[in-house]
C-alpha positions as CSV (number, residue, x, y, z in Angstrom):
1,X,50.5,86.5,125.9
2,X,49.4,86.1,122.7
3,X,51.2,82.9,122.4
4,X,50.4,81.4,125.3
5,X,46.8,81.6,124.5
6,X,47.0,80.1,120.6
7,X,49.9,77.7,120.9
8,X,50.4,74.6,123.3
9,X,53.6,74.5,125.4
10,X,54.9,71.7,123.2
11,X,54.8,74.0,120.4
12,X,56.6,77.0,122.2
13,X,59.1,74.8,122.9
14,X,60.0,73.4,120.3
15,X,60.2,76.8,119.0
16,X,62.7,78.1,121.8
17,X,64.9,75.1,121.2
18,X,65.1,75.8,117.6
19,X,66.3,79.1,118.6
20,X,68.5,78.6,121.9
21,X,69.4,75.1,121.1
22,X,69.5,74.3,124.5
23,X,67.1,72.0,126.4
24,X,68.2,73.2,129.6
25,X,67.5,76.9,128.8
26,X,64.2,76.2,127.2
27,X,62.6,74.5,130.0
28,X,63.7,77.2,132.5
29,X,61.7,79.6,129.8
30,X,58.5,77.6,131.1
31,X,59.3,76.5,134.8
32,X,59.6,72.6,133.7
33,X,62.4,70.3,134.1
34,X,64.8,69.2,131.3
35,X,63.1,65.7,131.7
36,X,59.5,67.0,131.7
37,X,60.5,69.6,128.8
38,X,62.1,66.8,126.9
39,X,58.9,64.5,127.2
40,X,57.0,67.6,126.1
41,X,58.9,67.3,122.7
42,X,58.7,64.0,122.1
43,X,54.5,63.9,123.0
44,X,55.1,66.8,119.7
45,X,57.0,64.1,117.4
46,X,54.7,61.5,118.6
47,X,51.8,63.4,117.5
48,X,53.1,65.0,114.1
49,X,54.8,61.6,113.5
50,X,57.6,63.4,112.2
51,X,61.3,63.5,113.9
52,X,62.1,67.0,114.6
53,X,65.8,67.0,116.5
54,X,69.1,65.5,116.0
55,X,69.6,64.4,119.8
56,X,72.6,63.0,118.6
57,X,74.5,66.4,118.2
58,X,75.7,68.7,120.7
59,X,73.5,71.2,121.3
60,X,70.5,69.6,119.6
61,X,69.6,70.9,116.3
62,X,66.6,70.8,114.0
63,X,66.4,68.0,111.3
64,X,65.4,69.0,107.7
65,X,62.0,68.6,108.6
66,X,61.9,70.1,111.9
67,X,63.5,73.6,110.2
68,X,60.9,73.6,107.5
69,X,58.2,73.7,110.3
70,X,60.1,76.1,112.5
71,X,59.8,78.6,109.6
72,X,56.5,77.9,108.7
73,X,55.1,78.7,112.3
74,X,57.5,81.4,112.9
75,X,56.0,82.7,110.2
76,X,52.5,81.6,111.3
77,X,53.1,83.3,114.9
78,X,53.8,86.5,113.1
79,X,51.0,86.5,110.9
80,X,48.6,85.8,113.7
81,X,50.1,88.8,115.8
82,X,49.4,91.1,113.2
83,X,46.2,89.8,112.5
84,X,45.3,90.4,116.4
85,X,46.9,94.0,116.5
86,X,45.0,95.3,113.3
87,X,41.9,94.5,115.2
88,X,43.3,95.9,118.3
89,X,44.2,99.0,116.2
90,X,40.9,99.7,115.0
91,X,39.7,99.8,118.6
92,X,42.9,102.4,119.7
93,X,43.5,100.0,122.1
94,X,47.3,97.4,122.6
95,X,45.9,95.1,125.5
96,X,49.4,95.0,126.4
97,X,52.6,96.7,127.0
98,X,55.9,95.4,128.5
99,X,58.5,97.7,128.2
100,X,61.9,97.9,129.8
101,X,64.1,100.5,131.0
102,X,68.0,101.6,131.5
103,X,68.2,102.1,135.0
104,X,69.7,105.9,134.3
105,X,66.2,106.7,133.0
106,X,64.1,105.6,135.8
107,X,63.2,109.1,137.4
108,X,64.2,111.1,134.0
109,X,62.3,109.5,131.8
110,X,60.1,106.9,133.0
111,X,57.4,108.6,135.5
112,X,56.6,110.4,132.3
113,X,56.5,108.1,129.9
114,X,54.1,105.8,131.8
115,X,52.3,108.6,132.3
116,X,51.9,109.7,128.3
117,X,51.1,106.0,127.6
118,X,48.7,104.7,130.1
119,X,45.8,105.5,127.8
120,X,47.4,104.1,125.1
121,X,47.7,100.4,126.2
122,X,45.2,97.7,128.3
123,X,48.0,97.5,131.1
124,X,51.7,98.4,131.4
125,X,54.5,96.6,133.1
126,X,57.7,98.4,133.6
127,X,61.2,97.0,134.7
128,X,64.6,98.8,134.9
129,X,67.8,97.8,135.0
130,X,71.2,97.7,133.2
131,X,71.7,96.4,129.2
132,X,72.4,92.9,130.2
133,X,69.4,92.5,132.7
134,X,66.8,93.9,130.1
135,X,67.9,91.7,127.3
136,X,67.7,88.5,129.5
137,X,64.1,89.6,130.3
138,X,63.6,90.0,126.4
139,X,64.6,86.9,126.0
140,X,62.7,85.3,128.0
141,X,59.4,87.3,127.2
142,X,59.3,88.9,130.3
143,X,59.4,92.3,128.4
144,X,58.5,92.7,124.7
145,X,60.7,95.8,124.3
146,X,63.2,97.5,126.3
147,X,65.7,100.6,126.2
148,X,69.4,99.8,125.9
149,X,73.0,100.6,125.6
150,X,73.8,97.2,123.8
151,X,72.2,96.7,120.7
152,X,72.2,92.9,121.3
153,X,73.4,92.5,117.8
154,X,73.6,88.6,118.2
155,X,69.6,88.2,118.1
156,X,69.1,88.6,114.4
157,X,65.4,88.4,114.7
158,X,65.0,91.7,116.6
159,X,63.9,95.0,115.7
160,X,66.2,97.9,116.8
161,X,66.5,101.7,116.3
162,X,69.5,103.8,117.3
163,X,67.3,106.6,119.2
164,X,70.0,109.0,121.4
165,X,73.7,109.2,121.1
166,X,74.8,111.4,124.2
167,X,78.9,112.0,125.7
168,X,80.3,110.2,128.9
169,X,81.8,112.1,130.9
170,X,84.4,111.2,134.0
171,X,83.3,111.6,137.9
172,X,85.6,112.9,140.3
173,X,84.8,114.1,143.7
174,X,84.0,117.7,143.8
175,X,87.2,119.9,143.9
176,X,90.0,117.4,143.3
177,X,93.1,118.7,141.7
178,X,93.8,117.0,138.3
179,X,96.5,119.7,137.5
180,X,95.9,123.0,135.2
181,X,93.0,123.0,132.7
182,X,90.3,120.6,133.3
183,X,88.9,120.7,130.1
184,X,92.3,119.7,128.1
185,X,93.1,116.4,130.0
186,X,94.8,113.6,128.7
187,X,94.6,110.2,129.0
188,X,97.8,109.4,130.5
189,X,96.5,112.0,133.4
190,X,93.8,110.3,134.2
191,X,95.4,107.0,134.6
192,X,97.7,108.7,136.8
193,X,95.3,110.1,139.6
194,X,95.7,109.5,142.7
195,X,92.1,107.7,143.0
196,X,90.9,104.1,141.9
197,X,89.1,103.7,138.9
198,X,85.6,102.2,139.7
199,X,84.4,100.3,136.6
200,X,80.8,99.1,135.0
201,X,79.9,95.0,135.6
202,X,81.8,93.6,132.3
203,X,78.2,92.5,130.6
204,X,76.5,95.7,131.1
205,X,76.1,98.1,128.3
206,X,78.5,100.7,130.1
207,X,80.9,98.3,130.9
208,X,81.4,96.7,127.1
209,X,81.6,100.2,126.5
210,X,84.3,101.5,128.5
211,X,86.2,98.0,128.5
212,X,85.8,98.1,124.3
213,X,87.1,101.5,124.4
214,X,89.7,101.2,126.6
215,X,91.2,98.2,124.8
216,X,91.1,99.8,121.4
217,X,93.2,102.8,122.4
218,X,95.4,101.1,124.7
219,X,94.4,102.7,127.6
220,X,95.0,101.4,131.2
221,X,93.2,102.4,134.1
222,X,94.3,101.2,137.7
223,X,91.3,100.3,139.9
224,X,89.8,97.0,140.9
225,X,86.5,97.5,141.4
226,X,83.8,97.3,139.3
227,X,79.7,97.4,139.7
228,X,76.8,97.4,138.0
229,X,74.5,99.6,140.2
230,X,74.6,103.4,139.3
231,X,74.2,104.9,142.9
232,X,76.9,102.6,144.3
233,X,79.5,104.2,141.8
234,X,78.0,107.3,142.4
235,X,78.2,107.2,146.3
236,X,81.7,106.2,146.2
237,X,82.6,108.8,143.7
238,X,81.3,111.5,146.4
239,X,83.0,109.9,149.1
240,X,86.4,110.6,147.5
241,X,86.7,106.3,147.0
242,X,87.7,106.4,143.4
243,X,86.5,108.0,140.0
244,X,84.3,106.6,137.3
245,X,83.0,107.0,133.9
246,X,79.5,107.3,132.7
247,X,76.5,109.0,131.3
248,X,75.7,112.4,132.6
249,X,72.5,110.9,132.7
250,X,73.1,109.5,135.7
251,X,73.9,112.3,137.7
252,X,70.6,113.4,136.8
253,X,68.8,109.9,138.0
254,X,70.5,110.7,141.4
255,X,70.7,114.6,142.1
256,X,71.6,114.1,145.6
257,X,75.2,113.6,144.6
258,X,75.7,116.6,142.3
259,X,76.9,118.7,145.0
260,X,79.7,116.5,145.9
261,X,80.7,115.5,142.4
262,X,81.9,117.0,139.0
263,X,81.7,116.1,135.6
264,X,84.7,116.5,133.6
265,X,84.8,116.1,129.8
266,X,86.6,113.1,128.5
267,X,89.9,113.5,126.7
268,X,90.1,112.8,122.9
269,X,88.6,110.3,121.5
270,X,86.1,111.1,123.6
271,X,83.4,108.0,124.2
272,X,79.8,108.0,123.3
273,X,76.9,106.1,124.8
274,X,74.3,104.8,122.2
275,X,71.0,104.3,123.4
276,X,68.5,101.8,121.0
277,X,65.4,100.7,121.2
278,X,65.2,96.7,120.7
279,X,61.9,94.7,120.4
280,X,61.3,91.1,119.1
281,X,60.0,90.7,115.6
282,X,56.2,90.0,116.4
283,X,55.9,93.4,118.3
284,X,53.6,95.7,116.5
285,X,55.2,98.4,114.3
286,X,53.1,101.1,114.9
287,X,53.7,101.3,118.8
288,X,57.1,100.3,118.4
289,X,57.4,103.5,116.2
290,X,55.5,105.7,119.0
291,X,57.7,104.9,121.5
292,X,60.5,105.8,120.1
293,X,58.9,108.7,119.4
294,X,57.7,109.6,122.6
295,X,61.4,108.4,124.2
296,X,63.0,110.9,121.5
297,X,60.8,113.6,122.6
298,X,60.7,113.6,126.5
299,X,64.8,113.3,126.1
300,X,65.2,116.1,124.1
301,X,62.2,118.4,126.2
302,X,62.5,117.5,129.5
303,X,66.5,115.7,130.0
304,X,68.5,117.8,127.8
305,X,67.7,120.9,129.0
306,X,68.7,119.8,132.7
307,X,71.9,117.9,131.5
308,X,73.4,121.0,130.1
309,X,72.3,122.9,133.3
310,X,74.0,120.3,135.4
311,X,77.5,120.1,132.9
312,X,78.6,123.7,133.0
313,X,81.3,122.5,130.9
314,X,81.2,122.0,127.0
315,X,80.9,117.9,127.6
316,X,79.9,117.1,123.7
317,X,77.1,116.7,121.3
318,X,74.2,115.2,122.1
319,X,72.2,113.7,119.2
320,X,68.8,112.8,119.5
321,X,67.1,110.6,116.6
322,X,64.3,112.9,115.0
323,X,60.6,111.6,115.5
324,X,60.2,110.3,112.1
325,X,60.0,107.2,110.4
C-alpha cells in the first residue's frame, strides 16, 4: 500500500486517530496494543515538538496544531497518490486493485469482472460479503473500493456513485397458497400468512433497508429469525420454514433453490435496493469510473436478462446507470 511505503506508522496512527477519535480502534488497525500506539504517537509529538492531541477530552481530539497538521498531511497524501497514479497511467497499469463485492454478486458478476480486469492491474484482491462487513473492510484499508447496498454516508470523505436500482421481491415456498391474485397482495395479507418472516441481519444493507421500510410504513411482520447469509435464508424458504424479502439477484446467485421458491412482487409501496460503488478519496478517479462502467455493463448484459427470465411476473423496473460520467 502506498501509505505504508511513504509514511511511517506514527504518521498513519496520527491520521487514523484524527479520523476515528479512538486510540483503541486506531491501534487495532496496525495490530498494536493501545499502550504501544500511545507511545508511538508520543514519539511523533516529541520529534515534532508539538502537542497533537488533547488527552483530557473523551474521545481524544486533535489540538488546533493537530488539526492543521492533519489537513496538510491528508492533502500531501492525496497529491502523492495522484502523482503515482499519473505515472502508472502512462504505463497503462495500476499496481493493485483491492475490491469488495456484495455476496449476491459473487457468482453472477464477480467472475466475469475479475476476468475482464485482470489485464488492467498488476494484482487483484477480491472479497465478498454483506454491506456492513465490506464497509468495515474499507475502513480498515483491507480493500480500497466496494460495491455496497449501504451508501455509508457517515464517511464524508469517501467518493460514491449510485449504479443500480432494483426492486425487491417476497420469496415463498413453491406453490404456497396466499389467496387469490398473487400480483395484488396487500401487506396485511403478507403479515397474516401462516409462515414466519425471516429478516436480514439488522446492520447489513438489506437489514437496514427492510427495517427502515417497515418502520416508515408502520408494517409489522411476524418472525424472530434474523440471518446475514443468503443461502441460509433461501434454504429455509425452500424447506417451507418461512418467507423473506430480498433482491431477485439472490435467487440468480443460488439457482439450486429456484425450483422450490416463488418470487412474488411486493405490495405497493414497493421496496427498492440501491447499489453503490464506494471508494476512499485517494482511489484513482479513472479506475473508479471504469469499475462503475464495467459493473453496470455486466449487470445490464448478463444479469438483467436472466432475472427477467427467472422472475416470470412483473416484479418492477430495474434502473442501471448509463456508462457515462
